[in-house]
Structure formats: structure tokens, C-alpha cells
C-alpha positions, 0 to 999 in steps of 0.5 A: 456933779459929784456922787454926793452932791446928786444924792442932795439933789435926789434928797432935795426933789423927794423932801420938797414938800416936807418941812424940816427937821425930817428923817430918811432912809434911802431904800437903794442903799439900805438894800446894798448895804443888806446885800453886802452883810449877807456877802461878808457873812458867807452863808451864815445866817445874820441876826439884826440888832434891832437897836441899830434899826428901831424901825418895825417896817425896815426890820420886817424888811430886812428879815424878808431878805435871804440871808437874814434870820432873827433879832438880837433885841435891847430889852426885855420889854422890846423883846416881848412887844416884837414877839407880840407883833409877830417876830418869833426868834428874838434873842435879848442881848443883855440881861434884864431885871424887868420883873413885871416883864419876866413874869409875862414871859413866864405865863404867855406860851407864845412870849416863851417860844419866841424870846431868849434871855440873856444871862452871865449869872446865877443871880439872874435866874433866881430874879427870874424865878421870883418874877414868874408870878406862878408862871410855869413856862420854859425860858430859853436862856443864853449865855454870854462870853467875855470877848475882851483881849487881855494883856501883860498877864491880865494888867491890860484889857481891851474891850467893853466891860460886859460879861464875867464869863470868860474861860470854858469852865465858866461858862460849862459851871453856868451851863450846868446850872441852868441844865439842873435847874427846873424851868430853864432851857440852855439854846445859846451862847453869845459873844460880842466883840466890840473892840473888833466889830466897833472900832474902826481901823483907819482913823483919818489922820491917824495913821500910827493909831490905825496901825495899832488898831489893825495889830490889836484887832488882829491879835484880838481876833486870833485869841478869841477864836480859840477861845471861843471854840474852846467855850463851845466844846465845853458847853455843848459837852453839857447841852449838845442840843445847843441851837445857835453860837451868836458872834460878830457885829458890822465891823468884824462880819467876815472875820467871825464867819470864818469861825467854825464854832460860830453858827450866826452873825449879829449886825445892824448898824451896817444897814444904815451905816452911820459916820462911825462906820466911815473909818474900816479897811475891811469894807464900806458901805452907803450912807443909808440914814439921814437927816435934815434941819432947816436953815433959819438964819444967816448970821454973815458971810460963810455962815448959816445957822440951822434949827436944832441939830444937836443928837449926840450918840452914846459912848465916851463923850467926844467929837466922834459922838457928833452928828456930821453935816453930810450934804452940801459938802464943806459945812463944818461946826463952830468950835465955839458952839458945836451942834446945838439943842435949838440952833446949830450954826455951820461954817463954810464956803457952802453957807453962802449958796444956802437960803432960808427955808434950805436943808442941810443933810446930818449923819448921826454918829450911830445907827439906831439912835437917831430914831429916838429923836423923830416919830417917822422915817421917810422911805426914798427911792430914787428922787420920791418918797414912796412910804412913811413909816413910824420908828420906834418912838412913833409908836409910842415905844422908848425901851431906854 
């Protein structure tokens, strides 16, 4: 029996009493992935990206481990919710225009002490001030650095379109704006190198593309390390009490942690290890989060149909954004249908061994987005479900 076949047998036994669709997290794999992230971080604390987990119980579990500290959230409303739930160090990774939430933040000392907001434009500070609703609490602020790689004099850009702040002088000027402005305190810098951390460098069947990605990422790491260090020096000249410099992502943990200027690493997807993280040469993880759909039809030889399953991930549309049939091994989509809203035909010889009501296990393309499809996660240890915990959705929270 292959390791994957053994996992399938465990998961089927653990969930035999449960009807599909069902989502699980294998706690042994989850904990092993957490341990590997800590090893790769080399002693620097890891701030957990909540968008990649979207389950409070699992956020609490990982933050109880040595080597993890703080949350990186994705909306201001989520940040306040987490702070009210007792998480005392929440960094909002994206600028917000939520005036109501800013008013709550500025009027509550507990929230103001726990939550740090992201800015990359003075207009965002104006929005906060206009939303204060009389609140006078000091707002903690983090500046975001653009990490993109510019080639050929800027004619080619590699990296996400995020912050407009690129050069040390630009961040130092915004730091001075924050320092001069009553009601704000600059506490951190963040830089997410998605073109390094979120792009696999070992694309199956594409050796030339993989080689090009590795060359690009090597150049990007060198350029960013030098520029990030200069930015930190420039901002610390304005704000010497800066509390943190955050960088990285699951795919670049060890590289970013090696930079002296960086004080903490961000990671989250590496806990669940979705399919987009299969194509890396620098690390490997264990798939920890899966979902099962039930077989409901047998249209013919070598074909079964499962209920639902069309859960595409965000990003540029393409086959890599689709879930992948995982267990039993050897199933594939019908190219004429793909994963559907209400049914998904699957092709391959393993289909002939599947009966009506059997489970087919899938891996989502991205990590936390799976939790937007399920109210709860079944936590599996060995071949037993040992707990059922709500996702954000299960707690009635859909932040985006």
C-alpha cells in the first residue's frame, strides 16, 4: 500500500460515520508542517497569515507552539473580531476603507493596542481621521514596501501590484508624515515578496520555465535584500523604536529569515499545504487540509460523478486554480466539464472500484479559501475524528 493509499484508508475510516461533502485537517500533518516552518525560519518568529487558515481553533493551536507569534489578518473587520476574541497582536496586511471599523478601533483602547493597520499613502491616514467618530486612541501603523523586481530600466516588472512605495526616500517621507500626525504611531514595515514566496520553481513537465523562475527568484532575492535593508535604515532614522520588520511567505521562509533587516516572517499556507505549494525545490510539506465529495453516479466504465466540487481559487483563471482529485490516486477531470457547480465527472481506472456513496478526496488549490466552502473542519488524528471546529464561515463570518 502506498503512503497515499494508507492516508485514504485512514481518512475513510475516520469519516465513515459522516456524509460527504466533508472537510478535514490531518493534525499530524498540520503539526509537522508547523514544525518545518519554524525550522526554516531559523529562530525568527512566524506571524500566521489568517487568510490561509480561516479557523480560530487552528490559529490558536499554531500560536500555542514555540516559534509562532502574532497574526497577519486580511480585513479590518476580521482584525477587530480576532482582537475581541483575545488575539493581542494582529497586523492587517492590506489597507482598509472600512470607516465603521476605523471608528471602532479609534474608540476602544483594547482594540487599538492589539491591531496594527497598513498604509502606503497619506490619503489612508486622512480616511482614518475622518472615520474616528470622536475616538482619540492612538492608531498603530505599518508601512508596506513594494517588493517587485524591475528589469531593463523598469520596462519589465515581476511581482504583485501592491504598494506604490519602493525607494527608501519614499518610505522615509511617509514615516515622517506619520510621526508628525497626532493620533498615529509607526510600529512596523511589511514587504511580501509574492513572486518568490508564492510561485513554485519546479513546474512539472516544464524544465525551461522552472529554470527561468529560479533565475528570476535568485535575482529578486538579491535585489530585495539590499533594498529592504536600505529602507529599514531610512525608516529607523525617523522611527528608531520600530517594533518589527515583516517579510516572506511560505515559499521563501528560509531566504527571508536570512536577511538581518527582517525581524519576523509571515506564513500560513505552509500549514495546510494546498496544491499550489507542490512545486518548490526548497521545501516540501504534507497535505493537511482536504475535502471529500460523494460518488453519486457511475455513467460508464472508467467514470464516476461526484456531487459538487467546483471550488476554484482566486487569482488569474487557469487549471492551476482548480482543486485536484487526490484520493484514490489516478482520477482526473473530464476536460469537457472540469469541476462543476453541482456535479463533477471523474475519469480513470480507479473509478471502476468506487461505489455509490464512496468518498473522493480533493486538495484545494489555495489554503484558507477551502474554509469559505465549509462550516466546519473535522480534525483527524490517526484514523479518528477527534474534534469538530468551526471555520470563519461556520461562525457566521465572511469578511470578503
